[in-house]
Every structure is written in structure tokens, then in C-alpha cells.
Backbone as a ProteinNet text record, in pm:
[ID]
protein_1_A
[PRIMARY]
MSRLDAVTFNRMEDALADSIEEAASWRIRNELMDNIIEAIAARNWTQVEAAKYCGITLPRLMELLKNKVSRFSLDELVNIGVRIGTTLTVKMKHSDDQV
[TERTIARY]
3449.6	3512.3	3568.1	3736.2	3692.3	3669.2	3703.1	3655.8	3739.1	3865.2	3957.4	3916.3	3833.3	3815.9	3760.3	3748.8	3699.9	3570.8	3455	3329.4	3332.3	3322.1	3244	3105.8	3095.1	2933.1	2876	2829.8	2810.5	2737.2	2691.1	2633.9	2624.4	2618.4	2628.2	2489.3	2388.6	2231	2289.2	2372.9	2351.9	2490.9	2580.1	2640.9	2544.8	2451.2	2401	2292.4	2212.1	2089.9	2132.5	2020.8	2006.7	1917.3	1902.4	1845.7	1805.8	1807.7	1784.3	1644	1601.4	1428.7	1468.1	1495.7	1603.3	1657	1778.8	1878.2	1770.9	1650.8	1577.5	1532	1488.5	1390.4	1471.1	1626.2	1680.7	1720.7	1765.8	1758.9	1684.1	1525.8	1417.5	1426	1434.2	1407.6	1505.8	1646.4	1743.4	1735.4	1685.5	1647.1	1532.3	1381.3	1310.6	1351.9	1482.1	1532.4	1593.7	1686.7	1728.4	1678.6	1594.6	1486.8	1406.2	1340.9	1307.3	1391.4	1497.2	1609.1	1638	1628.1	1671.1	1555.5	1422.9	1334.2	1321.5	1311.9	1358.1	1450.2	1533.8	1659.3	1635.1	1556.4	1513.3	1419.8	1313.9	1170.6	1253.5	1409.4	1479.5	1375.8	1299.9	1233	1332.6	1325.6	1383.8	1347.2	1455.4	1366.2	1301.2	1243.2	1090.4	947.4	1004.5	876.3	883.2	1042.7	986.3	966.8	981.6	898.6	750.5	716.9	543.2	520.6	564.8	567	505.2	633.1	656.6	574.7	510	429.2	479.4	597.4	698.3	733	776.3	893.6	1010	1042.7	1143.4	1262	1279.9	1325.8	1330	1225.7	1250.6	1287.7	1252.9	1335	1478.8	1512.4	1674.5	1748.3	1631.8	1717.3	1685.2	1578.8	1546.5	1703.2	1716.4	1779.9	1984.3	1961.3	2136	2113.8	2020	2029.1	1999.8	1921.8	1934.5	1811	1854.1	1722.3	1649.5	1705.9	1671.5	1578.2	1559.1	1458.7	1323.5	1278.5	1224.5	1159.3	1009.6	931.3	916.2	881.9	898.5	753.5	645.2	524.5	554.7	647.3	674.6	739	787.5	868.5	794	731.8	599.8	490.6	485.9	378.2	472.7	543.1	647	643.8	652.5	764.3	537.5	473.7	316.4	300.2	339.8	302.8	396.3	484.4	574.6	537.7	477.6	428.5	530.3	592.1	666.2	582.1	608.2	572.1	639.3	591.1	639.2	601.7	738.8	737.4	716.6	692.4	748	753	869	924	966.3	907.2	983.3	1078.2	1143.4	1199.8	1262.9	1247.3	1304.2	1466.9	1512.8	1680.5	1699.6	1777.4	1817.6	1910	1954.4	2066	2016.1	1934.5	1843.9	1767.8	1757.7	1693.4	1788.8
-813.8	-849.6	-737.9	-761	-661.4	-732.8	-653.7	-641.9	-789.4	-771.7	-872.8	-1070.6	-1093.2	-1236.6	-1287.1	-1350.1	-1487.3	-1500.4	-1556.2	-1629.3	-1746.4	-1835.5	-1990.3	-2008.4	-2028.5	-2104.1	-2269.6	-2352.9	-2457.4	-2501.4	-2450.4	-2434.4	-2313.3	-2360.7	-2204.6	-2151.7	-2194.9	-2146.3	-2038.3	-2104.5	-1967	-1862.5	-1867.7	-1768.4	-1711	-1729.2	-1633.4	-1538.6	-1573	-1553.2	-1446.1	-1385.8	-1243.1	-1318.6	-1463.1	-1476.3	-1612.8	-1691	-1855.2	-1837.9	-1789.5	-1807.4	-1810.1	-1690.5	-1730.3	-1842.9	-1892.7	-1964.2	-2140.8	-2104.5	-2225.1	-2231	-2127.4	-2138.5	-2189.5	-2118.1	-2160.5	-2284.1	-2321.6	-2510.3	-2608.9	-2563.5	-2635.3	-2634.1	-2475.5	-2401.8	-2522.5	-2554.7	-2603.9	-2753.8	-2743.3	-2961	-3016.2	-2892.7	-2945.3	-2890.7	-2802	-2803.6	-2914.1	-2963.7	-3081.1	-3178.8	-3166.2	-3310.5	-3341.8	-3231.1	-3160.6	-3202.5	-3171.4	-3174.2	-3338.9	-3352.7	-3543.9	-3643.7	-3544.7	-3617.6	-3623.9	-3510.2	-3449.7	-3524	-3541	-3628.6	-3741.5	-3843.1	-3936.7	-4000.6	-3897.2	-3944.7	-3921.6	-3874.3	-3833.1	-3766	-3656.1	-3572.1	-3468.3	-3416.6	-3303.6	-3156.6	-3040.2	-2994.4	-2905.8	-2929.2	-2900.9	-2934.5	-3035.6	-3083.2	-3126.5	-3103.4	-3071.5	-2950.3	-2863.9	-2666.6	-2774.2	-2780.8	-2831.6	-2912.7	-2976.8	-3087.5	-2995.9	-2924.2	-2839.8	-2727.8	-2713.3	-2593.8	-2471.9	-2443	-2300.7	-2294.1	-2185.2	-2170.9	-2196.8	-2230.7	-2269	-2211.1	-2086	-1993.8	-2003.2	-2026.3	-2076.9	-2169.6	-2307.9	-2428.2	-2439.6	-2374.7	-2272.9	-2225.3	-2168.8	-2136.1	-2212.6	-2303.8	-2386.9	-2521.3	-2550.4	-2646	-2582.4	-2442.1	-2396.4	-2371.9	-2442.1	-2433	-2304.5	-2220.5	-2049.8	-2035.4	-2098.8	-2118.9	-1957.6	-1819.9	-1703.6	-1719.1	-1728.2	-1696.8	-1752.2	-1860.3	-1932.1	-1938.5	-1945.5	-1942.6	-2093.8	-2111.7	-2231.6	-2251.3	-2238.5	-2231.2	-2296	-2256.3	-2274.2	-2383.3	-2399.8	-2512.5	-2612.5	-2593.7	-2739.2	-2777.6	-2688.3	-2654	-2756.9	-2700.7	-2779.7	-2972	-2958.8	-3074.8	-3155.7	-3098.1	-3159.4	-3221.6	-3106.9	-3138.5	-3258.8	-3283.1	-3381.1	-3488.9	-3536.3	-3614.4	-3689.5	-3625.3	-3589	-3607.8	-3692	-3715.3	-3625.1	-3489.1	-3470.1	-3394.8	-3468.1	-3487	-3419.2	-3310.1	-3247.4	-3332.5	-3286.6	-3356.1	-3223.1	-3173.9	-3072.6	-3164.5	-3112.7	-3129.7	-3065.5	-3074.6	-2920.1	-2949.1	-2860.6	-2804.1	-2729.9	-2748.9	-2679.1	-2575.1	-2596.6	-2488.3	-2366.8	-2346.8	-2238.1	-2141.6	-2184.2	-2093.1	-2024.4
-211.6	-360.9	-447.7	-530.6	-605.2	-729.6	-824.2	-923.6	-1012.7	-962.4	-1062.4	-980.8	-856.7	-803	-858.9	-904.9	-907.4	-869.6	-960.4	-888.2	-976.6	-890.7	-942.8	-941.9	-1044	-1030	-1092.6	-1016.4	-996.4	-1118	-1275.1	-1353.7	-1475.3	-1528.1	-1679.4	-1624.1	-1619.7	-1585.9	-1483.9	-1423.1	-1287.3	-1260.3	-1340.6	-1370.4	-1578.5	-1584.5	-1624.3	-1607.2	-1496.3	-1452.5	-1385	-1294.7	-1223.7	-1102.7	-1069.1	-987.8	-967.4	-839.8	-883.7	-944.6	-958.1	-1030.9	-1152.9	-1239.8	-1336.8	-1420.1	-1293.5	-1341	-1332	-1243.1	-1248.1	-1404.8	-1402.1	-1576.3	-1709.3	-1683	-1765.1	-1750.3	-1687.3	-1638.2	-1705.4	-1670.3	-1738.2	-1879.7	-1924.9	-2048.9	-2154.7	-2124.7	-2169.7	-2151.7	-2040.7	-2091.3	-2147	-2097.4	-2249.4	-2467.4	-2440.1	-2593.2	-2597.5	-2540.1	-2525	-2581.3	-2518.7	-2571.8	-2605.8	-2731	-2850.9	-2906.7	-2900.7	-3036.7	-3065.3	-2966.5	-2962.8	-3007.7	-2981.5	-3039.9	-3180.7	-3259.7	-3382.7	-3433.9	-3352.6	-3437.1	-3466.1	-3352.9	-3323.1	-3462.1	-3512.6	-3595.8	-3707.1	-3765.4	-3898.5	-3996.3	-3924.2	-3990.4	-4096	-4193.7	-4260.1	-4149.6	-4172	-4075.6	-4159.8	-4281.6	-4312.3	-4230	-4236.3	-4146.5	-4005.7	-3946	-3786.4	-3787.8	-3830.6	-3851.1	-3848	-3946.9	-3924.6	-3819.1	-3793	-3682.9	-3558.5	-3536.2	-3396.7	-3382.5	-3544.8	-3520.6	-3566.6	-3601.3	-3609.2	-3729.1	-3729.8	-3880.6	-3900.8	-4001.8	-3978.9	-3973.5	-3922.3	-3883.4	-3740.3	-3683.8	-3551.1	-3525.4	-3616.5	-3577	-3590.3	-3686.6	-3661.9	-3522.9	-3450.5	-3302.7	-3225.7	-3220.4	-3164	-3170	-3300.5	-3326.6	-3283.6	-3265.7	-3231.1	-3069.9	-3040.2	-2862.9	-2770.7	-2859.5	-2841	-2731.7	-2677.9	-2495	-2432.6	-2482.2	-2440	-2559.1	-2673.8	-2765.7	-2708.9	-2580.9	-2669.3	-2484.5	-2458.5	-2298.4	-2280.9	-2170.2	-2133.1	-2178.2	-2184	-2218.7	-2417.4	-2508.8	-2619.8	-2620.4	-2506.8	-2538.9	-2490.9	-2392.8	-2354.7	-2490	-2529.3	-2685.1	-2757.4	-2825.3	-2875.8	-2918.5	-2712.6	-2690.9	-2760.6	-2695.2	-2681.7	-2802.2	-2889.2	-3065.8	-3102.3	-3071.7	-3182.2	-3064.5	-2963.8	-2940.4	-2790.7	-2741.7	-2592.1	-2492.5	-2447.6	-2251.2	-2189.9	-2090.2	-2045.3	-1853.7	-1794.7	-1632.9	-1532.5	-1458.5	-1349	-1245.2	-1193.5	-1045.5	-956.4	-899.2	-750.1	-659.7	-595	-488.4	-376.4	-243.6	-161.5	-156.4	-182	-208.8	-48.5	80.2	116.2	133.6	29.6	30.7	-77.1	-102.7	-150.9	-46.4	48.1	166.8	224.8
[MASK]
+++++++++++++++++++++++++++++++++++++++++++++++++++++++++++++++++++++++++++++++++++++++++++++++++++

């Protein structure tokens, strides 16, 4: 493939990641972050209240609200979700096109 050939990706995470494992981590973190943002909005918290309930600083909350996925680990997002009372369900399924 030449340097000018177009490459198409099914998901944004696939384009950003160096491996399928990294892409999966991006997808999961992005979904968790979206759910946390929705939960914060549904509770009508101020940003100060949201930071307090999430157990993070206000600048860190701003990174979360701006969807800066790369700045948060999976563990950190799970912890934030638990602190604000959300429920996390993990579901894995076999995909033939990954191997």
C-alpha cells in the first residue's frame, strides 16, 4: 500500500489504536465515560458537586466532561461510576473476525 492509499476503519477507536486490544480499551472507556456524563447530567449537579461525588478535582471533572478518554484509565472510570451510584455490567462475546 502506498502512503496515499486510503484506509477505512469501522470505528474511531480502531483508527486511533495500535492494536485490537487497545481499540477495545478505547471503546470500553469511551462507553463508560459517556454513561458517567449522562448520569451526572441526569442528577443536575453543579460541576463542584459532580467533582465531589466523583471523588475527583474540578479540573479532572472538566477533562471527563470534555470526553478526554485518553486521560482516564479503565479502573479510574469504574471507580468514578461506582462513587456516583451507577451499575456496571460486563458482557463478553466471541467474535470470529478478531482471530
